[in-house]
TIPASE-410917 format. One record per residue (C-alpha): residue in one letter; x, y, z. Coordinates in pm, whole numbers, plus 50000, padded with zeros to 5 digits. Each point is the difference from the previous one (the first is absolute). Layout:
AXYZ/...
***
This chain:
M910204640445060/H500594962549975/L497894978350232/K503144985250157/T501305035150075/L496675010350155/L499954969150221/G503575006650109/A499215035950093/A496944989150195/A502024974050187/A502615026150088/L497335023250141/I498554972250210/A503434990150133/A501095035750078/P499555010650362/A497405027150067/L501455034750043/A500325008950368/D497695027450127/T502355024150178/T499265032550181/I502665024250124/I498905021050300/H501905031250109/A499225015750338/D501715025050227/A499764976350299/V499294963250059/I498914983350324/V500934963649947/D498404989550329/A498725015650321/Q503144990850192/S502465017449765/A500915036449944/P498775014049667/R502354997749705/G500665031049791/Q499395003349627/S499604964849868/T498914978949706/V497794969750049/I499854975849710/V496964977549965/T499804971249752/D496964977949954/G498475010850329/R503164995150209/I502565024150139/V503294990749833/A502275028650107/I500265030550226/E502775023949895/D501365032650135/G499195030849796/F497995002049681/T501194973249760/A498764989149660/G498494966249940/P499874976649703/E498815013349667/G496244999549967/A499375001550377/K497235022450132/M501275029950195/V498255014350308/H501615031450142/L498625009650342/A501825032250081/G499615011050361/K498304967550098/T500874972450247/L499514963649906/V498504978450275/P499114963050008/G496374994049904/L497755001050307/I498144969950142/D496545001450160/L499294968350198/H496275006050046/T497775010349711/H496614991249854/L500325008649631/S496504988049910/G498375023750248/D499375037350021/P498945017050325/S496314999850076/G497804996450304/E497214986349781/F500384963450096/W496834991749808/R501865004949670/A501214964350043/A496494989649901/T499775022349694/T503454999449840/P500934971449762/P503494984550037/E501085012449657/Y499935035850127/F502484991850276/V502444988549731/L499835034549840/I500435016950338/A503064978450070/A501635008549665/K499385037150061/N501504998450347/A503014979849887/R501095028449772/I499305026850261/T502024980850259/A503004995349772/K499945036749896/A500145008950370/G503354981950024/F498884966550135/T501474974249768/T499104969950217/V496874994350208/R498664972350217/D496264998449934/L498164986050303/G496444992449902/S498305004649666/R496345006449936/T499424970049777/D501634967449895/Q503075001749773/V500055037849956/T503425005750158/Q501434967349870/M499195011249645/L501165035650066/R503264985550133/R500484982249669/A498985030249789/T502435023750174/E502804974549982/E499474995949625/G499755037649946/M496414997849876/V498815023450277/P502255026950150/G500514993650368/P502184987050280/R501234965050075/I497144983650190/V500314974750279/T496474989750093/S498094980450259/A496995001649765/R497014994150230/T500125004150378/I499374970650232/S497625008450284/I497594984150244/V496364996549901/G498315033450064/G503235017050101/H502065028149853/G500754989649642/D496714981749956/V496945018249862/N497905017150267/G497315026450022/F497384985549764/V496924978850065/E500784963250040/H499344987549647/V502085028549850/N502844993550246/D499924963449894/A500025008449630/L502905024550034/G501914980650263/S503644990749950/D501124964649912/Y503055006950216/T498444997550346/C500774970650226/T499164984450334/G502334975950180/P503634990349926/V499224974849724/E497775023649803/C502465028850047/A502884978549872/E497874990549698/T499245036649930/V503725008249998/R500554972049747/K497195014249789/A501585034750004/S503304984849890/K498274980349725/Y498565031749850/G503225019749993/A500515017550333/D503605011150066/L499325001450373/I497114995450242/K498105028950159/I497754993850300/T497835023050207/A501194989450344/T497775025850174/G497005021649931/G500375029849769/V499185036950001/L498075001949672/S497844968750034/Q496375004450094/Q500384985550348/G500265016250341/R501404970050187/G503475013850052/L503424994149851/E501294969850190/A500864964649887/H497874981749744/F501834967349933/S500734974550270/D503634991150071/P499684965549835/E498475016249688/M502815025349964/T502654973650063/A498474978249728/I500015029549760/V503665008550062/E501244964049995/T498134992149677/A501245031949836/E503594992050094/L499684965249850/L498995017349676/G502835025250021/L497695029150079/K500275027350263/V497015012150202/A498965036250058/A497485006050278/H497645029650022/A499895005550377/H498945029150219/G499404987950358/A503094992850210/R499044964350089/G499164993149635/V503405014049899/E501684978550263/A498144968449896/A500765005049632/A503685006050068/R500174969450227/A498474979049720/G502895010849776/V498545025549758/H502715019649823/S498475034850018/I497385018150204/E497955024849799/H498795030350199/G500834987650353/T498055029050149/Y499824989850367/L503534985650016/D501184996950361/E503144987050171/A498754964050021/A499104998949631/A503225017649903/K502034974750200/V498584971149797/M500505019049672/R503605007550094/E500704963750095/K498424986949679/G501535026349771/T496535011949898/V499955032649804/L497485028050058/V498425016849697/P498265029450173/T497895014649712/L499755034450161/M498495014149680/A497004977450044/L498905019450306/K500825033649843/G497954990649694/V496914987650179/S500145028150257/E499515024749716/G496554984949950/V498855001350363/G497025022850048/T499285002449629/G497494971849977/T502514977949819/Y499944972450263/T497304983450206/P499825009350371/V501504966650108/V503035005549778/E500435036250110/A500064988650363/K502864976049925/I501955026549807/R499825023550297/A501004972050239/V503244991349817/E501145035949929/P502005005850321/F501684965949977/M501105003849637/A501575033550092/T502634981750212/L500204966149825/V503415003249833/S501475015650314/R498764970650210/A501334974749751/R503455015949987/K500155003450379/N499344962650027/G502454989249730/V497404990149739/P501235004749640/V497845023449790/A499474996949623/F498155023449764/G496364993849909/T497025023049960/D496694981549940/A499535019949679/G496474994149884/V498385012150321/F501445033549889/P500675010549639/H502824981449826/G502965022149914/R500185015950345/N502124971050132/A503095021450064/E498115021250254/E500754971150238/F503575013050030/A498985032050181/L497904979850245/M502944976950073/L502335029750054/A497495015650239/Q500294968950220/G503775001450031/M501414982149697/S502875016749820/S499695006149627/R502704973949938/E498074974350206/A496765008349820/V501614996249656/A501524966850110/A496544988650118/A498695005749645/T503004984749821/T502484975650156/V497834990250298/A496884995349788/A501964980349740/K501144976050272/V496414995550122/L499144988949646/G503044977349974/L501175021349706/E503005016750162/N502254988149716/E497645013749734/I498615033550113/G500545027550260/R503405011449871/I501545015549692/A502634973349948/V501484980149716/G497884969449930/Y496905014150167/S496705007149829/A499995034949848/D497485014750244/I501135036150027/I498325033250076/A501205036049984/V499245028350242/E501345034350087/G501975001850323/N501374973450233/P497364976850150/L502534987050253/E499855034650155/D496305006549933/A497944969949898/T497005021749920/V501615010149667/L498834965549888/E496465013849987/K500945016049667/V501614974849767/E501255014549672/W500844968449802/V499424962650039/M501514968949848/A498434966850102/R501754968049885/G501835020149737/R496845016149861/V499585037750028/M496575009450136/D498805027049758/
***
């Protein structure tokens, strides 16, 4: 072939638009969102990771499109878990922090990303990683399709007080110092600086431990850790940077103080009372109850998994977690879906639904908590949480109708995350 002809052909290839990647999905029912009645037999058309059409009946797509036929299945918007720790697996052996190199946590996180997506959770908010940059890099790898997994919104490291929940505890002093977090702070100025540091290194939001925690090696209770001026500085600085703040909080006065400071979500909220709920309601603060966290750690009580100080705290919170969602709903506090996966095995996230139903939520409300409500918490309500034209193609398939029985979501048959099928 003449050189001029070859050059012309090459130029034409370069100028030609890339062929669209289209998938045609047939299903016997489609739940477009938690507020709507299920559609009957439908076709969902996905092109380049976006939903471009939803049609009645089984229709054909463009030539060359991939075909997915899900007979007897119901399509549901991909689920959202607002509280995970992808770089962690459950263990009471706190000393492993001193023996495990950071590279291993990267491998754990990649493993758990795939498990989580296969369980139907196509978006997660990761609230505290085991080492610097692990979730920021995993976020990039899943977005680029290098690693199979969900969309990740991450706080990266957790901001805590020195020696509090979120800092390293339980070792002799020089080991504590060597392992200690660079994300502890004292006083409003230092706390504001730490928020800026988290933003600098890629955090999508800020996570603070506003109170003590159940799994830390301390027996000093679960009430407030930060002072009011410290929490106010954290929230105000985060807002200047366009970041929301999630607050781990158990004790009622710690919940109340965090909500008053303007945090956007309370994680756990175990001892929520009327006074704390009143402030949350007035501020529009969302509760992420993480009921599975207690179920998961309770399975290890009496087995030697946890130290005596931790077991005592697990037993103390059990009766309060059993009524948490009921108390929140009674007091008008909005509830969104989150599990604390990582303190129990990843992949069991959907077991949270049964626990929510047991405390009075309807299946429709529980599905909304894990889709439209959770999407709004993330500020992604125009991107995820629905099967709608223009939305990201985050779609799962199950048998049955989760709006009538949300526990069917414990067995997900098929998953598409951002247009990619999770094989």
